[in-house]
C-alpha positions as CSV (number, residue, x, y, z in Angstrom):
1,M,1.3,-31.8,39.3
2,K,-1.8,-30.2,37.7
3,K,-0.5,-26.7,38.9
4,I,2.6,-27.3,37.0
5,L,0.9,-28.4,33.9
6,L,-1.4,-25.2,34.1
7,I,1.7,-23.1,34.5
8,L,3.4,-24.7,31.4
9,V,0.1,-24.3,29.4
10,A,-0.3,-20.8,30.2
11,F,3.4,-20.0,29.6
12,S,3.1,-21.8,26.1
13,L,-0.1,-19.6,25.3
14,F,1.8,-16.5,26.2
15,L,4.7,-17.2,23.9
16,V,2.3,-18.3,21.0
17,A,0.3,-14.9,21.7
18,G,3.8,-13.1,21.7
19,D,4.7,-14.9,18.3
20,M,1.4,-13.8,16.8
21,Q,1.6,-10.5,17.8
22,K,5.1,-10.0,16.5
23,N,4.1,-11.6,13.2
24,M,1.3,-9.3,12.9
25,K,3.7,-6.3,13.4
26,M,6.1,-7.6,10.7
27,K,3.2,-8.2,8.4
28,N,1.6,-4.8,8.9
29,F,4.8,-2.7,9.0
30,R,3.4,-0.2,6.5
31,M,0.0,0.0,8.1
32,V,-1.1,3.0,10.4
33,P,-4.3,3.5,12.2
34,M,-7.0,5.4,10.1
35,Q,-6.9,8.4,12.3
36,K,-3.1,8.8,11.7
37,A,-3.2,8.6,7.7
38,Q,-3.0,12.0,6.1
39,I,-5.4,11.9,3.1
40,L,-4.5,14.6,0.7
41,Q,-7.1,13.7,-2.2
42,N,-10.7,14.4,-2.2
43,G,-13.8,12.3,-3.3
44,K,-15.7,9.4,-2.2
45,G,-13.0,7.1,-3.2
46,K,-10.1,9.1,-1.3
47,M,-9.1,6.1,0.8
48,F,-7.8,4.2,-2.1
49,C,-4.8,4.4,-4.2
50,T,-6.1,5.9,-7.5
51,V,-4.0,3.3,-9.5
52,C,-4.2,-0.1,-7.8
53,G,-7.1,0.6,-5.4
54,M,-5.4,-0.6,-2.4
55,T,-6.4,1.0,0.8
56,L,-4.0,3.7,1.6
57,P,-3.8,3.6,5.3
58,M,-2.7,-0.2,5.2
59,F,0.4,0.9,3.0
60,Y,0.6,4.5,4.4
61,K,4.3,4.4,5.1
62,T,5.0,4.1,1.4
63,N,2.3,6.5,0.3
64,H,3.1,9.2,-2.4
65,A,1.0,12.1,-3.8
66,A,1.5,14.3,-6.8
67,K,-0.9,16.4,-9.1
68,I,-2.6,15.1,-12.2
69,D,-4.5,17.8,-14.3
70,G,-4.0,20.1,-11.2
71,K,-5.7,17.7,-8.7
72,V,-4.0,15.9,-6.0
73,H,-3.9,12.0,-6.3
74,Q,-2.6,9.9,-3.5
75,Y,-0.9,6.5,-4.1
76,C,0.1,3.5,-2.1
77,S,3.7,4.0,-3.4
78,I,5.9,5.6,-5.7
79,H,5.5,2.8,-8.3
80,C,1.9,3.8,-8.7
81,M,2.6,7.5,-8.7
82,V,5.1,7.0,-11.6
83,E,2.9,4.7,-13.5
84,E,0.0,7.1,-13.5
85,A,2.4,10.2,-14.3
86,E,3.6,8.2,-17.3
87,K,0.4,7.3,-18.7
88,H,-0.2,11.3,-18.8
89,G,3.4,11.5,-20.6
90,M,5.0,13.5,-17.8
91,D,6.9,13.3,-14.6
92,P,4.9,13.5,-11.2
93,V,4.1,17.2,-10.6
94,D,4.7,18.5,-6.9
95,P,5.6,14.9,-5.6
96,Q,5.2,14.3,-2.0
97,V,6.0,11.4,0.4
98,V,5.2,10.2,3.9
99,D,8.0,11.0,6.2
100,N,8.3,7.9,8.4
101,T,9.4,9.8,11.4
102,T,6.3,12.1,11.5
103,L,3.9,10.2,9.4
104,K,3.1,13.6,7.6
105,F,3.8,14.3,3.9
106,I,6.7,16.3,2.8
107,S,8.1,17.4,-0.5
108,A,9.7,14.3,-2.2
109,D,12.6,16.4,-3.2
110,K,13.6,17.1,0.4
111,A,13.3,13.3,1.4
112,Y,16.0,11.0,2.1
113,Y,15.0,7.7,0.9
114,V,16.2,4.3,2.1
115,V,16.1,1.9,-0.8
116,G,16.3,-2.0,-0.3
117,S,15.9,-2.4,3.2
118,K,14.6,-5.6,4.8
119,K,11.1,-4.1,5.2
120,P,8.4,-4.9,2.9
121,A,8.1,-3.1,-0.4
122,T,4.9,-1.9,-2.0
123,M,4.1,-2.7,-5.6
124,S,7.8,-3.4,-6.2
125,M,10.6,-6.0,-5.6
126,V,12.6,-3.4,-3.7
127,S,11.5,-1.3,-0.6
128,K,11.5,2.3,-0.6
129,Y,10.9,4.3,2.8
130,A,11.5,8.0,3.0
131,F,12.5,10.3,5.8
132,G,12.6,14.0,6.4
133,T,16.2,14.0,7.8
134,K,19.3,12.2,6.8
135,S,20.1,11.2,10.3
136,A,16.5,9.4,10.4
137,A,17.4,7.6,7.1
138,E,20.8,6.4,8.5
139,T,19.1,5.2,11.6
140,F,16.7,3.2,9.7
141,A,19.4,1.9,7.2
142,K,21.6,0.9,10.1
143,K,18.9,-1.3,11.7
144,F,17.2,-2.7,8.5
145,G,19.7,-2.2,5.6
146,G,19.5,-0.4,2.4
147,K,21.0,2.5,0.6
148,I,20.2,6.2,1.3
149,M,19.2,8.2,-2.0
150,K,17.6,11.2,-3.1
151,Y,14.2,11.4,-4.9
152,S,15.8,12.0,-8.3
153,T,17.7,8.8,-8.2
154,V,14.7,6.7,-6.9
155,L,12.8,8.3,-9.6
156,K,15.2,7.0,-12.3
157,I,15.3,3.5,-10.8
158,V,11.5,3.3,-10.6
159,K,11.3,4.3,-14.3
160,K,13.8,1.8,-15.2
161,H,12.2,-1.1,-13.7
162,L,8.5,0.1,-14.2
163,K,7.6,-2.3,-17.2
164,K,9.1,-5.2,-15.8
165,E,7.5,-4.8,-12.4
166,M,4.1,-4.0,-14.2
167,M,4.2,-7.3,-15.8
168,G,4.8,-9.1,-12.6
169,I,1.9,-7.0,-10.8
170,K,-0.4,-7.8,-13.7
171,K,0.1,-11.5,-13.1
172,K,-0.5,-11.4,-9.5
173,Q,-3.7,-9.2,-10.0
174,A,-5.0,-11.6,-12.5
175,K,-4.8,-14.5,-10.0
176,M,-6.4,-12.3,-7.3
177,A,-9.1,-11.2,-9.7
178,K,-10.1,-15.0,-10.3
179,M,-10.4,-15.3,-6.6
180,G,-12.4,-12.1,-6.5
181,K,-14.9,-13.6,-9.2
182,K,-15.6,-16.6,-6.9
183,I,-16.2,-14.3,-3.8
184,Y,-18.2,-11.9,-6.0
185,N,-20.5,-14.6,-7.2
186,K,-20.9,-16.3,-3.9
187,K,-21.3,-13.3,-1.5
188,C,-22.0,-10.1,-3.5
189,K,-25.3,-8.5,-5.0
190,M,-24.9,-8.5,-8.9
191,T,-24.2,-5.2,-10.8
192,N,-23.7,-4.5,-14.4
193,K,-21.7,-1.2,-13.7
194,R,-18.3,-0.9,-15.3
195,F,-15.1,0.7,-13.3
196,A,-12.1,2.3,-14.9
197,N,-9.9,1.2,-12.0
198,P,-10.0,-0.9,-8.7
199,A,-10.4,2.5,-6.7
200,L,-13.9,3.3,-8.2
201,A,-15.0,-0.3,-7.7
202,K,-14.0,-0.2,-4.0
203,T,-15.9,3.0,-3.8
204,Y,-19.0,1.5,-5.5
205,I,-19.0,-1.7,-3.4
206,K,-18.5,0.1,-0.2
207,G,-21.2,2.9,-0.8
208,H,-23.8,0.5,-2.1
209,N,-23.1,-2.3,0.4
210,L,-22.6,-4.7,-2.5
211,C,-20.6,-7.4,-0.5
212,G,-21.7,-6.7,3.0
213,K,-18.7,-6.2,5.7
214,I,-16.2,-7.3,3.1
215,K,-12.4,-6.1,3.8
216,G,-8.9,-6.8,3.5
217,K,-7.7,-9.1,0.6
218,P,-11.2,-10.3,-0.3
219,F,-12.3,-6.7,-0.9
220,Q,-9.3,-5.8,-3.1
221,A,-9.8,-9.2,-5.1
222,V,-13.6,-8.4,-5.7
223,A,-12.6,-4.8,-6.8
224,L,-9.9,-6.3,-9.2
225,Y,-12.2,-8.5,-10.7
226,L,-15.1,-5.8,-11.2
227,S,-12.5,-3.3,-12.7
228,G,-11.2,-5.8,-15.1
229,R,-14.1,-7.7,-16.4
């Protein structure tokens, strides 16, 4: 009887572990290991999106890049790329996107986007994943849903919904910043330094060991608080 119970317990643990692993994969679909992420921008804060500050490898499969004032900036999403370009009163210059087949950057103009799949979106309500070939995009769309579009069409869609999505994002970031303030006051060393964006805040936090081994959502929350106070 004991052997049977032990077998049942072991089997249950195996199923739970399997479900946990499955859930982790679902939650982290956009993430790739640090060594597989291609980082095109330079500087101390190169691992973070220059607009929202999110860690680039964690959202790598939706990463984009473009030139601002002649320098390459990398973003967690097409949303952040367009947001920064519009602040400069222009369209993204030399836009690039991660090919979800090779995990390398390709010209956005040559990519095939799958828009509205079941996979998670980044900084938007609608997901957008790019591929270097139409056949790869069709395979992805067949499995996860969505429509295949070219960059010019996707750009128009992002521009159309940008203001509305920014409003929703700002609300979420405000809530997260409140949490960040609590974490900062409890776990971090105080600083009077000001930051223009979360990416610069993250760079300073990490470089000065301001909050110990903070990472993930708490890291993002503190950065949002420091850059918005």
